[in-house]
C-alpha positions as CSV (number, residue, x, y, z in Angstrom):
1,M,0.0,0.0,0.0
2,I,1.0,3.6,-0.7
3,V,-0.5,6.8,0.6
4,F,-0.5,10.0,-1.4
5,D,-1.4,13.5,-0.3
6,L,-4.0,14.8,-2.8
7,E,-5.5,18.2,-3.4
8,C,-8.5,19.2,-5.5
9,V,-8.9,22.4,-7.5
10,N,-10.8,23.9,-4.6
11,D,-7.7,23.5,-2.3
12,H,-9.2,20.6,-0.3
13,T,-6.3,18.4,0.9
14,F,-6.9,14.7,1.6
15,E,-5.1,11.3,1.6
16,G,-5.5,8.6,-1.0
17,W,-4.5,4.9,-0.3
18,F,-3.5,2.9,-3.3
19,E,-2.1,-0.6,-4.0
20,D,0.8,1.0,-5.8
21,S,1.6,4.1,-7.9
22,K,0.3,2.4,-11.1
23,S,-3.1,1.9,-9.3
24,Y,-3.2,5.6,-8.5
25,E,-2.4,6.5,-12.1
26,K,-5.0,4.2,-13.5
27,Q,-7.7,5.5,-11.2
28,Q,-6.7,9.1,-11.9
29,E,-7.0,8.5,-15.7
30,Q,-10.4,7.0,-15.2
31,G,-11.6,9.9,-13.1
32,L,-12.3,7.6,-10.1
33,I,-10.4,9.8,-7.6
34,T,-12.7,12.5,-6.2
35,C,-12.5,15.0,-3.4
36,P,-14.4,13.8,-0.3
37,V,-15.3,17.4,0.6
38,C,-16.6,18.9,-2.7
39,G,-16.8,15.8,-5.0
40,T,-14.7,17.2,-7.9
41,A,-12.6,14.7,-9.9
42,S,-10.0,17.5,-10.6
43,V,-7.5,16.2,-8.2
44,T,-3.7,16.3,-8.2
45,Q,-1.0,14.6,-6.2
46,K,0.8,16.8,-3.7
47,L,4.4,16.4,-2.7
48,S,4.7,14.8,0.7
49,P,8.0,15.7,2.1
50,I,8.9,13.6,5.1
51,A,12.3,13.8,6.8
52,V,13.6,12.0,9.8
53,K,16.7,13.4,11.4
54,T,17.9,10.7,13.8
55,S,20.9,12.6,15.2
56,S,18.7,15.0,17.2
57,M,16.4,12.2,18.2
58,S,19.0,10.0,19.8
59,T,17.3,9.3,23.0
60,P,14.0,7.6,23.6
61,E,12.7,10.6,25.6
62,L,13.4,13.0,22.6
63,R,11.7,10.6,20.2
64,A,8.7,10.2,22.5
65,R,8.4,14.0,22.8
66,A,8.6,14.5,19.0
67,S,5.9,11.9,18.5
68,H,3.8,13.5,21.2
69,D,4.2,16.9,19.6
70,A,3.4,15.5,16.2
71,M,0.2,14.0,17.5
72,I,-0.9,17.3,19.2
73,E,-0.2,19.1,15.9
74,L,-2.2,16.6,13.9
75,G,-5.1,16.7,16.4
76,A,-5.1,20.5,16.1
77,K,-5.2,20.3,12.3
78,I,-8.1,17.9,12.3
79,S,-10.0,19.9,14.8
80,D,-9.4,23.1,12.8
81,F,-10.6,21.4,9.6
82,V,-13.7,20.0,11.2
83,E,-14.6,23.4,12.8
84,K,-14.2,25.2,9.4
85,N,-15.9,22.6,7.2
86,F,-18.7,21.0,9.4
87,E,-21.8,22.6,10.8
88,D,-22.1,22.2,14.6
89,V,-25.5,20.7,15.3
90,G,-24.6,19.9,19.0
91,S,-26.8,17.3,20.6
92,N,-29.1,17.2,17.6
93,F,-26.5,15.2,15.7
94,T,-28.5,12.0,15.6
95,K,-31.7,13.7,14.5
96,E,-29.9,15.6,11.7
97,A,-28.0,12.6,10.5
98,L,-31.2,10.5,10.3
99,K,-33.0,13.3,8.4
100,M,-30.2,13.5,5.9
101,H,-30.0,9.6,5.7
102,Y,-33.7,9.4,4.8
103,G,-33.7,12.4,2.4
104,A,-35.8,14.7,4.6
105,S,-33.0,17.3,4.5
106,E,-30.1,18.1,2.3
107,S,-26.8,16.2,2.9
108,K,-24.1,18.3,4.5
109,N,-21.1,17.9,6.7
110,I,-22.2,18.0,10.4
111,R,-20.5,17.6,13.7
112,G,-22.0,17.2,17.2
113,T,-22.4,14.9,20.1
114,T,-24.1,11.6,20.6
115,T,-25.0,9.3,23.5
116,K,-24.4,5.6,23.6
117,E,-28.1,5.1,22.8
118,D,-27.7,7.5,19.8
119,D,-24.7,5.5,18.6
120,K,-26.8,2.3,18.7
121,V,-29.6,4.0,16.6
122,L,-27.1,5.3,14.1
123,D,-25.4,1.9,13.8
124,K,-28.8,0.1,13.4
125,E,-29.7,2.5,10.6
126,G,-26.4,2.0,8.8
127,I,-25.1,5.5,9.3
128,A,-21.3,5.6,9.6
129,V,-20.0,8.0,12.2
130,L,-16.4,9.0,12.9
131,K,-16.0,10.0,16.6
132,F,-12.9,11.6,18.0
133,P,-12.3,14.0,20.9
134,L,-11.4,17.6,20.0
135,P,-8.3,18.9,21.6
136,P,-8.5,22.0,23.8
137,K,-8.5,25.4,22.1
138,S,-5.2,27.1,21.8
139,G,-4.1,28.9,25.0
140,N,-4.9,25.8,27.0
141,D,-1.7,23.8,27.5
142,D,-3.1,20.9,29.5
143,L,-1.8,18.4,26.9
144,N,1.8,19.6,26.9
């Protein structure tokens, strides 16, 4: 498997997982790769520079700290993306998701909260939900 960073003409960035680079090229030629945010098939591969400098990461403590910092940064990026691109429906999440699922309202990106009972209803109705905790807002250094 290979992972590419992709970007659509509307500047939405996302990952694509492919069996190999030829699989990516074939799917791209057939217009099968689309942006999960806006649906456009006008998608290009972005450069994904990754560098590992082992000399400054010589101790397990330094490597753990770097990993921790990277996780915090990734969590903040995900949180920022969700806040900018998903409507906050709060505790009405299940109700709104069901309305969209059954066509009673237009589909859109939403975020909110659910209870364990809500989760059971969504699962029973076949509605996939991605749950993750949002990190504290900047200025709160509880995680550091």
